[in-house]
Structures are given as structure tokens and as C-alpha cells.
N, C-alpha and C positions, 0 to 999 in steps of 0.2 A: 369424485373427490375434487375439491376446489384447490386452487393454488394457495401456497403459503404466502404471507405478506412479509416483506423485508423492511426493517427500520434502519435508517442510515444516519449515523452521527456525522453530519457533514460540516463543511465550512473550513476544513483544514487541508488545503484551501478550497475556496468556492469552486474554482474551475476543475480541480481534481475531483470534486464531488459530482459535478455535472458529467465529467469524463467517465466516471464509474457508471453512472446511470445510462449513459449512451452505450457503453460496452454491454451492459445487461440487456438493453433493448435490442442491440444488434445480435446478441447470442440467443435470444429467445425465439423459438420456432413459433411463428404467428402468421395467421392469415387475416386476422382482423384485430381491432382494438382489444376486444375481450380476451384474446389469447395472451396478452402481455401480462407481466407481473406487477402487482401493486407494490409501489415503493412509497413508504412514509418517510419523508426526508426533513430533517432540521438542518438546513444549510446555514449554520451559525458561525460567521467569521469572528464573532466576539468571544469565542472560546479563548482563554488566555494562551499566549504564545508558548509553544513547546520549547522553542530555542531559548527564550528568556528564562524559562523555568529550569531547564536541564543543562544548558551550556553557560549562559551568562550569569545564572544564579541570581537574577534580579527580579524575576516575575513570579506571580502566584501560580500554584499548581492548577493545570487545566482539569485535573481529576474530578473535582466536585461539579464543574460545569458539564463534563461528559456524563457523569452519573445522572444529573438532573435531566439531561436530554434523553438518556436511555430509559429512565422511568416514564417520561412523557411518551416516548415511542411505544413502550410496552402498554401503557394505559390506552393508547389510541388504537391498539390492535395488532402491533407487530408480533409475528410469530417467532422471529429471530432478528438479531441486530448485528450490524457490521460497522467497522471503523475504518474508513478509507484513508488512513494516514499511518504510515509505518512508525514514525516517531511516537505518535499518540498511543501506540501499543505498550509503551512503558506503563501506562495506567490501565491496561487491559483487566487486571485482576480486580481493581476497584469497581469497574463497570460490571464485569461478569458476576461479581458477588452481590451487586445491588439489585439485580433483576432476576425473575424466575424463568425467563425465556433464554434460549441459547444465545451466546455471543460468539460469532466466528472469530477465530484468531488468524488473521491474514498471514502472519509470519510462519506459523506452523503449517498452514496450507501450502505456502511457497516451498518450504523445506521438504515436505512430503512429496509435492509434485515434482520437484527437481530430482529427488532421490529415486522416485519411481522411473523417471525417464533416463536417469544416468546412474544405474546401480553401482558402477565402478568409480564414481566421482570421488576425487580426493582434494580438489582445490577449486573454489568458486570465487569469482570476482563480484564485488558489490558496488553499485552506485547508489548512494544514500546521503541523507543529511549527516552532518558531523555528529549530531546527537546519537543517531542510530549506530554509527561507527564507534564513537567514544564509549558508549554504554555496552558495546559488544552484543547487541540484541540478537543478531543473526549468528554470531560466533558461538554463543552458548548452545543454540539449537543444533547447529551443524556439528559442534564438538562431540555431541552424544553419538555421532556416527563416524567419528574420526575423519571429518572433512574440515579442511582449513579454509578460512575466509580471508581473501586478499582485498585490502582496501587501498585506495589511492594514496600516494605519498602526500605529504602536507601541502605542498604547492599546488598539486593537481586537485586535491580535495577542496582547496580554496576556490579553484575555478568551477568545480562542481557546485559549491554553495552559491557562487555568483550566478551560475546558470539557474539554480532553483529560485533565487530572488528575482531574476529577470522574468522567468515564467510566471511567478506570482504577480508581477507587475504588468503582465500581458505581453511581454516581449518574447517572441519565439522565432527570432530571425536566424539567418544562416550562421552567424557568428556563435550564437548560443548552441546550436546543434553541432557545429564543428568542435567546440570545446568539449562537449560531451562525448563525441566520437573519439576525440584524442584521449580522453580519460579511459574509454573502453580499450583502445589500443595499448595504453599504459598497463591496464590490468592483464591483457593478453600477454604482454611481454613478461609479466611476473608468473606466467604459467596457469592463469585462470582457464579452466576447462569449460566453463559457461559463465554467463553474466546475469546477475539479478538486478533489475530496475527496482530498487527498494525505496523509492520515494514517489508518491502518487502525483507530485508536481511533474516529475520527469515522465510519468506515464502519459501525460498529455502529449508529449512529443515522441513517444516510444516508437511509433511507426517510422520515424526518420532516423532512428539510431541503427548503426550497422556494426557487425562483428563477424570475425571468422569462426566464432563458436556460437552455440545457441544462446539466445537472449530470452530470459523469463521476466515478464512484467508482472509485478505483484498485484497490481490493480486488475489485470486480465485474469489472473488466477482466481482472485476474489470474485470477480464477475461470473466466471464459469461455475464456481461453487454456489453462488447465489441462485443461478438459474437451475442448477441440479437440485438444490434443496427445495426451492419454491415449487418446482415441477414434480417433485417426488410423489409417487403413488398415482401418477397420471396414466 
């Protein structure tokens, strides 16, 4: 049996897409080039801004652009599709309904992974974009299991958003990492029993983030599932 091919709706942002690809490569058991997974990637930074559409209410929906990319990936041979952007999962249903191949839901994968490893979990902290937090994208999924999502207070969340913008602009210095680690400590102080890195921009620096409790990186969880699904039946 041959590997399955993954299609990646990328560009949200570009470095986060490359980071996911790197994670997939590092997770893949390979002795030679041919052992690696085929990835068909549209790393398209021209997809309309999720923040402008969802928070500022001034931009067009990125949904149609994401659907167009998904259809192209399917036509090119993708066996399944992923969206390495937490915020963009607001448009997950539009994408999933437009194609005939499976579209992995990163948020659901994270929730299932965290629950499996923490069966007694009652409170989880989240580092994410203001859109993900404001729309309660993780809250709704965890609420089905009586788990509370703790988000940063307004001032701390502003620092998190500033860090996301810094990373998008290529700045990943000590100040940026320190702000994120301070936000994690803030979530710990509110009783978070584990932390979710729920922004793929923050996944770029996730290895530098520290917590007294377990940290789960959404991009890492997605990469693990990509490898598992692509290598299934091997």
C-alpha cells in the first residue's frame, strides 16, 4: 500500500505552514526520500485576513478562497486536507462540504488528544488569537465534556496578539517569548491544568515556551495525525 497524500491549505501564515511541514517531516519514520509523505501545499498568504473578517468586521470572508484551494488540492490528488490555522477553522464546514475527501479538524483532534491524556481534566488554558477566544471555538468543544476553557485577561491577551503579529513579521526574540511565557504563567494562576498552543504562529516558537503543566501544540497534534493517516495500512 502506498502512502496517502495530504493537501495543505497554507499561507495563514506562511511560516506556520512551513513549520507544520517541518513537523510532519520530523515525525515521519524515513530512511530515504521515498519514505516521506507527499504534501501538496498551496501556501497562499493572499487568503483574506481572518482577523479583519471576524474581529474588525471590515474584511471579506476567507471561506471562498479556502474552498477554492481545497478544490484545487483535491483535483491535484490530495487524499485528505488540513488547515494549519486555528482561527480559519471558523470556516471548516464550508471547506469540508465543498470536497469529497476528508478534511481534518485540528480543533477536534486537539480536544480528543488532551482528553485522552488527561481524563480527569476540568480546566484548560488557551493561547490563541482574539478571534478564536472571542468566538469560543475551543470552549464549545470542551464544554461537551464539562471542561472549562481559561483565556488570558484583556491586557494579557493584547500582549499575546502583539506576539502573534511579531512572529508574523519574522520577529521571534527573547521579549516575544518572555511575553508568551508570562501569559502561560497567568493561565496557570487561574488554575489551568494544561495549556493549549492554539495558534499556529505561536507553534513556530512552541519549543521555547515553558509551563509547570503539560503544553499541547495544536500544530504538533495535527502533524502527528497527518503522519498516522498518511502511513495507515503500511
